[in-house]
C-alpha positions in Angstrom: 75.1 12.1 -142.9 73.2 13.7 -140.1 74.9 16.6 -138.4 74.9 15.9 -134.7 74.0 19.5 -133.8 70.8 19.1 -135.9 69.5 16.1 -134.1 66.7 16.0 -131.6 68.9 15.2 -128.6 72.6 15.6 -128.1 74.9 13.0 -126.7 73.1 9.7 -126.7 73.1 7.9 -123.5 73.3 10.9 -121.2 70.4 11.4 -118.8 68.5 14.7 -119.4 67.0 17.0 -116.9 63.6 16.9 -118.5 61.2 14.2 -119.4 59.1 12.7 -116.7 56.8 15.3 -115.2 54.5 13.3 -113.0 50.9 14.3 -113.1 51.5 16.9 -115.8 49.0 17.4 -118.5 49.9 15.5 -121.6 47.6 15.5 -124.6 44.0 15.8 -123.7 44.5 16.5 -120.0 45.7 12.9 -119.2 48.7 12.4 -117.0 51.9 11.6 -118.8 55.4 13.0 -119.5 56.6 16.4 -120.2 57.1 16.9 -123.9 60.3 19.0 -123.2 59.7 21.8 -125.7 63.1 23.6 -125.2 63.0 23.4 -121.4 63.3 19.7 -120.8 66.5 19.0 -122.7 64.8 16.6 -125.1 64.7 18.8 -128.2 65.7 22.1 -129.7 63.4 25.1 -129.3 61.3 25.8 -132.3 63.1 27.9 -135.0 66.5 27.5 -133.3 68.5 26.6 -136.5 71.3 29.1 -136.2 69.7 31.4 -138.7 69.5 28.7 -141.4 66.3 27.5 -143.0 64.8 24.1 -142.3 62.8 22.4 -144.9 60.2 20.8 -142.6 59.4 23.9 -140.5 56.0 25.5 -140.7 54.4 22.4 -142.0 52.3 19.9 -140.1 53.5 16.4 -140.1 50.8 14.5 -142.0 49.0 17.8 -142.8 45.8 17.3 -144.7 46.6 20.3 -146.9 49.4 18.4 -148.5 48.2 14.9 -147.9 45.0 15.0 -150.0 42.7 12.1 -149.2 44.1 10.5 -146.1 44.2 6.8 -145.8 42.8 5.3 -142.6 40.7 2.7 -141.0 37.4 4.3 -141.9 37.2 6.0 -145.3 34.7 8.6 -144.1 36.8 9.8 -141.2 37.9 13.5 -141.3 41.3 14.8 -140.4 41.9 15.8 -136.8 43.5 19.1 -137.7 44.4 21.4 -140.5 47.9 22.7 -141.0 48.9 26.2 -142.0 50.7 27.2 -145.2 54.1 25.6 -145.5 56.8 28.2 -145.4 59.6 26.1 -146.9 60.6 27.1 -150.4 63.0 25.0 -152.6 66.5 26.3 -152.9 68.1 26.7 -156.3 71.2 25.2 -154.6 69.5 21.9 -153.7 69.7 18.9 -156.0 66.6 17.4 -157.6 64.5 14.9 -155.8 65.7 12.0 -157.9 69.0 11.0 -159.5 72.5 12.3 -158.6 72.9 13.7 -155.1 75.6 16.2 -154.3 76.5 15.0 -150.9 79.2 12.4 -150.8 78.5 8.9 -149.6 80.4 8.2 -146.3 80.8 4.5 -147.3 82.8 5.2 -150.5 86.4 4.6 -149.6 87.7 6.2 -152.8 86.6 9.6 -151.9 88.3 12.1 -149.6 86.9 13.0 -146.2 84.3 15.7 -145.9 85.5 19.3 -145.7 84.0 22.8 -145.9 86.2 23.5 -149.0 85.7 20.1 -150.6 82.1 20.4 -151.6 82.6 22.0 -155.1 81.2 20.4 -158.2 84.4 19.9 -160.1 88.0 20.7 -159.9 88.2 21.0 -156.1 87.8 17.4 -155.2 91.5 16.5 -155.6 93.3 14.9 -158.6 91.2 14.4 -161.7 90.0 10.8 -162.1 91.3 8.9 -165.1 87.7 8.4 -166.4 86.6 12.0 -165.6 85.1 13.7 -168.6 84.1 10.5 -170.3 80.5 10.6 -171.5 77.8 8.3 -170.4 76.8 5.5 -172.7 74.5 6.8 -175.3 75.6 10.4 -174.5 72.8 10.7 -171.9 71.7 14.3 -171.3 70.8 15.7 -168.0 68.6 18.3 -169.6 65.2 17.8 -168.1 63.6 18.7 -171.5 65.7 16.2 -173.4 64.3 13.0 -174.7 64.9 10.0 -172.4 66.7 6.9 -173.6 65.7 3.5 -172.2 69.3 2.4 -171.6 70.1 1.9 -168.0 73.3 2.2 -166.0 74.7 0.4 -162.9 74.8 1.8 -159.5 78.1 3.4 -159.0 78.4 4.8 -162.5 78.2 8.3 -161.1 81.6 7.6 -159.5 83.1 6.5 -162.8 81.6 8.8 -165.5 81.8 12.6 -165.6 79.1 14.9 -166.5 78.6 18.6 -167.1 77.0 21.0 -164.6 73.4 21.7 -165.2 72.4 25.2 -166.1 69.3 25.3 -163.8 70.7 23.5 -160.8 73.9 24.0 -158.8 75.4 21.3 -156.7 78.2 23.3 -155.2 78.0 23.9 -151.4 74.3 22.8 -151.5 72.9 22.3 -148.0 70.7 19.3 -147.6 69.4 20.2 -144.2 69.6 16.5 -143.1 66.1 15.9 -144.3 64.6 13.3 -146.6 64.1 13.8 -150.3 60.9 15.7 -151.2 58.9 14.6 -154.2 56.8 17.0 -156.1 53.6 15.0 -155.7 53.8 15.2 -151.9 54.9 18.7 -151.2 53.8 22.0 -152.9 56.7 23.7 -154.6 59.0 20.8 -154.1 61.8 19.8 -156.5 60.9 18.3 -159.8 61.8 14.7 -160.4 64.9 14.3 -162.6 63.3 11.6 -164.8 59.8 11.3 -166.2 57.4 9.2 -164.2 56.7 7.1 -167.3 60.2 5.7 -167.3 60.5 2.0 -167.1 63.1 2.3 -164.4 62.1 1.5 -160.9 63.3 4.1 -158.5 62.3 2.3 -155.3 64.9 2.6 -152.7 66.6 -0.4 -151.2 65.8 0.1 -147.6 68.9 -1.9 -146.6 71.1 0.8 -148.2 72.1 4.2 -146.9 69.8 7.0 -147.6 70.2 8.3 -151.2 71.3 4.9 -152.6 69.2 3.7 -155.6 68.5 0.3 -157.1 67.6 0.0 -160.8 65.9 -2.9 -162.5 68.0 -2.6 -165.7 71.4 -2.2 -164.1 74.3 -4.2 -165.6 76.3 -7.0 -164.1 74.4 -7.0 -160.8 72.1 -10.0 -161.2 74.0 -12.0 -158.6 73.7 -9.3 -155.9 71.3 -9.7 -153.1 69.7 -7.3 -150.6 70.0 -7.7 -146.9 66.9 -9.8 -146.8 68.5 -12.3 -149.3 66.1 -11.5 -152.1 67.4 -10.4 -155.5 66.9 -6.8 -156.5 64.9 -4.3 -154.6 62.0 -5.1 -152.3 58.8 -3.1 -151.5 57.7 -3.4 -147.9 54.2 -4.7 -147.4 52.3 -3.3 -144.4 51.6 -6.0 -141.9 47.8 -6.4 -141.2 48.7 -6.9 -137.5 50.2 -3.4 -137.4 47.2 -2.0 -139.3 44.9 -3.5 -136.7 47.0 -2.4 -133.8 47.0 1.2 -135.1 43.2 1.1 -135.7 42.7 -0.2 -132.1 44.8 2.6 -130.7 42.8 5.1 -132.6 39.5 3.7 -131.3 40.8 3.7 -127.7 41.9 7.4 -128.1 38.8 8.7 -129.8 36.3 6.9 -127.5 38.4 7.0 -124.3 37.6 3.3 -124.1 39.2 0.3 -122.5 41.5 -1.5 -124.9 40.2 -4.9 -123.9 36.7 -3.8 -125.0 37.9 -2.4 -128.4 40.1 -5.2 -129.5 37.4 -7.8 -130.5 35.3 -5.4 -132.6 38.3 -4.0 -134.5 39.8 -7.4 -135.2 36.5 -8.6 -136.5 36.7 -6.0 -139.3 40.0 -7.3 -140.6 38.6 -10.3 -142.4 40.9 -13.2 -143.1 43.5 -12.2 -140.5 45.4 -15.2 -139.3 45.4 -16.2 -135.6 49.1 -15.3 -135.4 48.4 -11.8 -136.8 45.5 -11.4 -134.4 47.7 -12.3 -131.4 50.4 -9.9 -132.6 48.0 -7.1 -133.1 46.5 -7.7 -129.6 50.0 -7.7 -128.1 51.0 -4.4 -129.8 47.7 -2.7 -129.0 47.8 -3.6 -125.3 51.5 -2.7 -125.1 51.0 0.7 -126.8 48.2 1.4 -124.4 50.3 0.4 -121.4 53.3 2.4 -122.4 51.5 5.4 -123.9 53.1 8.2 -122.0 56.6 6.9 -122.4 56.1 6.4 -126.1 54.8 10.0 -126.5 57.8 11.4 -124.6 60.1 9.3 -126.9 58.4 10.4 -130.1 58.5 14.1 -129.0 62.2 13.8 -128.4 62.6 13.1 -132.1 60.2 15.8 -133.5 61.1 19.5 -133.9 57.5 20.5 -133.3 55.6 17.8 -131.3 52.4 19.9 -131.2 52.1 19.9 -135.0 51.8 16.1 -135.4 48.3 14.9 -136.1 46.7 12.3 -133.9 46.4 9.7 -136.6 50.1 10.0 -137.4 51.0 9.8 -133.7 48.9 6.6 -133.4 51.1 5.1 -136.2 54.4 6.3 -134.7 53.4 4.8 -131.3 53.3 1.4 -132.9 56.8 1.7 -134.2 58.1 3.3 -131.0 56.7 0.4 -129.0 58.4 -2.1 -131.2 61.7 -0.3 -131.0 61.7 0.3 -127.2 59.9 -2.7 -125.8 59.8 -5.5 -128.4 63.4 -5.1 -129.6 62.5 -5.2 -133.3 65.2 -4.7 -135.8 65.6 -1.1 -136.9 65.0 -1.7 -140.6 61.8 -3.6 -139.9 60.4 -1.0 -137.5 61.3 1.8 -139.9 60.0 0.1 -143.0 56.7 -0.9 -141.4 56.5 2.5 -139.6 56.7 4.4 -142.9 54.1 2.1 -144.5 51.8 2.6 -141.4 52.1 6.4 -141.5 51.3 6.3 -145.3 48.3 4.2 -144.5 46.8 7.0 -142.3 48.4 10.0 -144.1 49.4 8.9 -147.6 51.8 11.7 -148.5 53.6 11.9 -145.1 56.0 9.1 -146.0 59.1 11.3 -146.5 58.9 13.0 -143.2 57.9 9.8 -141.5 61.0 8.1 -142.9 63.3 10.8 -141.4 61.6 10.7 -138.0 61.5 6.9 -137.8 65.2 6.7 -138.6 66.0 9.2 -135.9 63.8 7.2 -133.5 65.6 4.0 -134.3 69.0 5.7 -133.6 67.7 7.3 -130.4 66.1 4.0 -129.1 69.6 2.5 -128.6 70.1 4.9 -125.7 66.7 4.2 -124.0 65.9 4.7 -121.1 68.5 7.5 -121.2 70.2 6.8 -117.9 70.7 4.1 -115.3 67.5 2.8 -113.6 69.4 1.8 -110.4 70.6 5.4 -109.9 67.5 7.4 -110.9 63.9 6.9 -110.1 63.0 8.9 -113.1 64.9 6.6 -115.4 63.5 3.6 -113.6 59.9 4.9 -114.1 60.7 5.5 -117.8 62.2 2.0 -118.3 59.0 0.4 -116.9 56.7 2.9 -118.6 55.2 4.3 -115.4 54.3 8.0 -114.7 56.9 9.4 -112.3 54.3 10.3 -109.6 53.1 6.8 -109.6 56.5 5.3 -109.4 57.4 7.6 -106.5 54.2 6.6 -104.6 54.7 2.9 -105.1 58.3 3.2 -103.8 57.2 5.2 -100.7 54.5 2.6 -99.8 56.3 -0.6 -100.8 60.0 0.1 -100.8 62.2 0.3 -103.9 62.6 -3.5 -104.4 58.9 -4.3 -104.1 57.9 -1.3 -106.2 60.3 -2.4 -108.9 58.9 -5.9 -108.8 55.4 -4.6 -109.0 56.2 -2.4 -112.0 57.9 -5.2 -113.9 55.1 -7.6 -113.2 52.5 -5.0 -114.4 54.2 -5.2 -117.8 54.1 -9.0 -118.1 51.4 -11.1 -119.6 48.6 -11.9 -117.2 48.1 -15.6 -116.5 44.7 -17.1 -117.3 42.7 -18.8 -114.6 39.3 -20.4 -114.9 36.6 -21.1 -112.3 34.7 -24.4 -112.5 31.0 -23.9 -112.0 29.9 -26.4 -109.3 26.3 -25.8 -110.2 26.7 -27.6 -113.5 29.9 -29.7 -112.9 30.0 -32.3 -110.1 33.4 -33.7 -110.9 36.2 -31.3 -112.1 37.9 -34.2 -113.8 35.5 -33.8 -116.7 36.9 -30.3 -117.3 40.5 -31.3 -116.8 40.1 -34.1 -119.4 38.7 -31.7 -122.0 41.5 -29.3 -121.6 44.1 -32.0 -121.6 42.8 -33.4 -124.9 42.8 -29.8 -126.3 46.5 -29.4 -125.4 46.7 -27.7 -122.0 47.2 -28.8 -118.5 45.0 -27.4 -115.7 46.9 -26.7 -112.5 44.7 -26.3 -109.3 45.3 -23.1 -107.3 45.9 -23.8 -103.7 43.3 -22.6 -101.1 40.9 -21.5 -103.9 38.2 -24.1 -104.6 37.4 -24.7 -108.2 40.2 -22.5 -109.5 42.7 -23.7 -112.1 45.6 -22.1 -114.0 45.4 -22.7 -117.8 49.0 -23.5 -118.7 48.4 -23.1 -122.5 45.9 -20.3 -122.9 45.7 -20.8 -126.7 43.4 -23.8 -126.2 40.6 -21.4 -125.1 40.0 -20.8 -128.8 39.4 -24.5 -129.6 35.8 -25.6 -130.2 35.8 -28.3 -127.5 36.9 -25.7 -124.9 34.6 -23.0 -126.2 31.8 -25.5 -125.7 32.5 -25.6 -122.0 32.0 -21.9 -121.7 28.8 -21.9 -123.8 27.4 -24.6 -121.6 28.1 -22.5 -118.5 30.5 -25.1 -117.0 33.5 -22.8 -116.7 34.3 -19.1 -116.8 37.5 -17.0 -116.9 38.3 -15.3 -113.5 41.6 -14.3 -112.0 42.7 -16.4 -109.0 42.7 -13.4 -106.7 39.2 -12.5 -107.6 38.1 -16.0 -106.9 39.9 -15.9 -103.5 37.9 -12.7 -102.6 34.6 -14.6 -103.4 35.7 -17.5 -101.3 36.4 -15.2 -98.4 33.0 -13.5 -98.7 31.0 -16.7 -99.0 29.4 -17.7 -95.7 30.3 -21.0 -94.1 26.6 -22.0 -93.6 23.3 -21.6 -95.4 21.9 -18.1 -95.2 18.6 -16.4 -96.1 19.9 -13.3 -97.9 23.2 -12.1 -99.5 23.9 -8.6 -100.8 26.5 -7.9 -103.4 27.4 -4.2 -104.0 29.4 -3.4 -107.2 28.4 -6.6 -109.0 29.5 -5.4 -112.5 28.9 -8.0 -115.1 28.5 -10.8 -112.6 31.8 -12.7 -112.6 32.1 -12.7 -108.8 28.3 -13.3 -108.6 28.7 -16.6 -110.4 31.8 -17.6 -108.4 30.0 -16.8 -105.2 27.1 -19.0 -106.0 29.3 -21.8 -107.1 31.2 -21.6 -103.8 27.8 -21.7 -102.0 26.9 -24.9 -103.7 30.2 -26.4 -102.6 29.8 -25.1 -99.0 26.1 -26.0 -98.3 24.7 -27.5 -101.4 22.5 -24.8 -102.9 22.7 -21.2 -104.3 22.0 -18.2 -102.1 19.1 -15.7 -102.4 21.1 -12.7 -103.6 20.5 -9.1 -104.5 23.2 -7.7 -106.8 23.6 -3.9 -107.0 25.4 -1.8 -109.5 24.9 1.8 -110.5 25.1 1.0 -114.3 21.9 -0.3 -115.8 23.5 -2.0 -118.7 25.7 -4.1 -116.4 22.7 -5.2 -114.5 21.2 -6.4 -117.8 24.4 -8.3 -118.7 24.5 -9.9 -115.3 20.9 -11.2 -115.6 21.7 -12.9 -118.8 25.0 -14.4 -117.6 23.7 -15.9 -114.4 20.9 -17.5 -116.2 23.4 -19.2 -118.6 25.3 -20.6 -115.6 22.2 -22.1 -114.1 21.6 -19.5 -111.3 18.0 -18.4 -110.7 18.3 -16.9 -107.2 19.9 -13.5 -108.2 17.9 -10.3 -108.4 19.9 -7.5 -110.2 19.2 -3.9 -109.0 20.4 -0.6 -110.4 21.2 1.6 -107.5 23.8 4.0 -106.0 25.8 2.1 -103.3 26.0 5.2 -101.2 22.2 5.4 -100.9 21.1 1.9 -100.1 19.5 2.6 -96.8 16.9 4.7 -98.7 16.0 1.8 -100.9 16.0 -1.2 -98.6 15.6 -1.9 -94.9 18.7 -1.9 -92.8 20.1 -5.0 -91.1 18.3 -7.2 -93.6 21.2 -9.4 -95.0 23.2 -12.2 -93.4 26.2 -11.4 -95.5 27.3 -8.4 -97.6 30.2 -8.1 -100.1 31.3 -4.6 -101.1 33.4 -4.9 -104.2 34.4 -1.2 -104.1 35.2 0.9 -107.1 38.9 1.7 -106.8 42.0 2.8 -108.7 42.6 -0.7 -110.0 46.4 -0.7 -109.7 46.4 -4.4 -109.1 44.9 -5.2 -112.5 47.2 -3.1 -114.7 48.1 -6.2 -116.8 44.4 -6.5 -117.8 43.6 -2.8 -117.8 46.8 -1.1 -119.1 45.2 2.3 -119.8 44.7 2.9 -116.0 48.3 4.1 -115.3 48.1 7.0 -117.8 44.5 8.1 -116.9 44.8 8.0 -113.1 45.9 11.0 -111.0 46.7 11.4 -107.3 43.6 13.4 -106.8 41.6 10.5 -108.2 43.0 8.2 -105.6 42.0 10.5 -102.7 38.5 11.0 -104.2 38.0 7.3 -104.5 39.1 6.7 -101.0 36.3 9.0 -99.8 33.7 7.2 -102.0 34.9 3.9 -100.7 34.4 5.0 -97.0 30.9 6.2 -97.8 30.0 3.0 -99.4 31.5 0.9 -96.6 29.4 2.8 -94.0 26.3 2.3 -96.1 27.0 -1.4 -96.6 27.6 -1.9 -92.9 24.0 -0.7 -92.2 22.7 -3.6 -94.3 24.3 -6.3 -92.1 22.4 -8.2 -89.5 23.9 -8.6 -86.0 26.1 -11.7 -86.3 26.4 -11.3 -90.0 29.6 -10.7 -92.1 30.7 -7.8 -94.1 33.5 -8.1 -96.7 35.3 -5.1 -98.1 37.3 -5.7 -101.3 39.4 -3.7 -103.8 41.8 -4.5 -106.6 44.4 -1.8 -105.8 47.6 -1.7 -103.8 47.3 1.8 -102.2 47.0 1.9 -98.5 44.8 5.0 -98.8 42.1 2.8 -100.4 42.7 -0.3 -98.4 43.8 -0.3 -94.8 43.2 3.3 -94.2 39.5 3.0 -95.4 39.0 0.1 -93.0 40.7 1.9 -90.1 38.6 5.0 -90.6 35.4 2.9 -90.7 36.2 1.0 -87.5 36.7 4.4 -85.7 33.1 5.4 -86.6 30.2 4.8 -84.2 28.8 2.1 -86.5 32.3 0.6 -87.1 32.6 0.0 -83.4 30.1 -2.9 -83.9 32.4 -4.8 -86.2 35.5 -6.8 -85.7 38.0 -8.1 -88.2 37.9 -11.9 -88.8 40.2 -12.5 -91.8 41.9 -10.8 -94.7 43.8 -11.6 -97.9 46.3 -9.4 -99.7 48.0 -11.3 -102.6 50.9 -9.4 -104.0 51.5 -9.0 -107.8 54.2 -11.1 -109.3 55.1 -11.7 -112.9 53.5 -15.2 -113.1 51.1 -14.9 -110.3 47.5 -13.6 -110.0 46.5 -9.9 -109.8 46.9 -7.9 -106.6 43.8 -7.6 -104.5 42.8 -6.6 -101.0 39.9 -8.0 -98.9 39.0 -7.9 -95.2 36.1 -9.8 -93.7 34.4 -8.1 -90.7 31.8 -9.6 -88.4 29.1 -7.5 -86.8 29.2 -8.4 -83.1 26.3 -6.2 -82.0 
């Protein structure tokens, strides 16, 4: 049993003083949670073991030095760190790594309770048992040099048959340090196995049994017994390919500092033969781990004695299990079994330590979020996997109720909307019928022309639906983004339209489709972005959707007046770069990479771009300023600051949209349309 004073946190369910440390550096300079090394109340200080040795101190968890060739997604990858020499040495008072164990099993009702003076080998455990002193069948010897016999014995025989003390090992008063068994092939200097490895017995542990319990293939009279899973005998967990893929995706996101949505397709393609169900589960885990990254790391660190010693690959694997325990509600045994297998996949000889940590995590998860969210903003932020600084700012700007709704909605699955391309589709019923036959209804979105909610998003993978995308008849675009395009589209035919921040061209296509609905043809358009590769992607996409009137330009939106004449466009859309808080469901990595300083810096860039965009508008023309964030500093305050400038005095607000984020609704966006009156 685990001694409560040796656990990572004391008193489950009590809120601790440490934990969330908004904006603090956490692994690689990214914002996250304090790891609580001794000061946060989440774990014991390093080396604080009351003067007693600990078996796992001084050794890196998943250390290459002891792991040999590490398993992983790419065979040629190198380890991310090297551990020092392990300072643990085996005690001559500790039992062997296999066979009889000196600690008593708490589930055996025939034995007396634990006691300091009740740990002797023989003679101090109370009255002698009737069968004590009786030899094992076949006079089995515990001499490690003796010849093995092939005769087995049933689990529980140790309770019935006596045996003599070994000369080379003592079992009296042996401390087990509350750690997992150490095998000699995984740890230098570890205990030798009691039985030869060539034995026909299978020493695989039944994971449904308490630690230390063993199942044997040749046991007697147990054929009718079943494990927890209903299968006879022992079971060997098989690592789920979905979890493998999710772990590999997490590693790629971490190593490349990439967006998870961009990494997922490439990684899944390398797992050949994966079922659609496994692909969907891998995607769910990968996106969930990315969204809850800081909270997962804080939780993992609670259950480690030395959080800084864990290698990045092992942490990637533990994050998958932590996410399943905290946010998917997976059964403990499933999360632990699969977690151990996953750690062994990236660090083959770290399974023993992984087992101990994962079991501790499973126990600790029952107290998550370690307090009452309605009484503590810190606990509320933890429960919704938000950095504390971000939760505070949302509450200050929205109020507690709206901020809570926003955070919960940000963790929900995003709905899927499509835009029907009016350039190629005259009657939307054609599209509705194809989706209906594929197995999904299309629900029109009010006040957004050509926008439909896909009720069953799984049909997007069907060939007949994929054909619509390949033919350029539909594209995926959130309803709020389509609403911004509809607001920016002129009511009448114009000579020139300028789009700033065009990206890969989604709004470009929607704008041109709206123009066809409004006045029967596409608009002459210049689309500007400061990334050359995006301009190339845009050119190919618009051609596939039947648009020939767009000219992509690579340029800095803050220097447009040096590249083109002022007052030369009838309408301008500035889709400004922003913090992106309104799209957390689609870009989950944002919340852990963003800082308060970033928000202030972006607001300054947005104002500069808005002033430059205003110079391009003809008198009588329209200027639309749009973001996909919810911060006032980037939305209303930027517009107000612009209108107070000399140039801004020439503009008046005509309309605005500001859809709020809800669990089943579209993303949160902000857009204001201004008209140049002089």
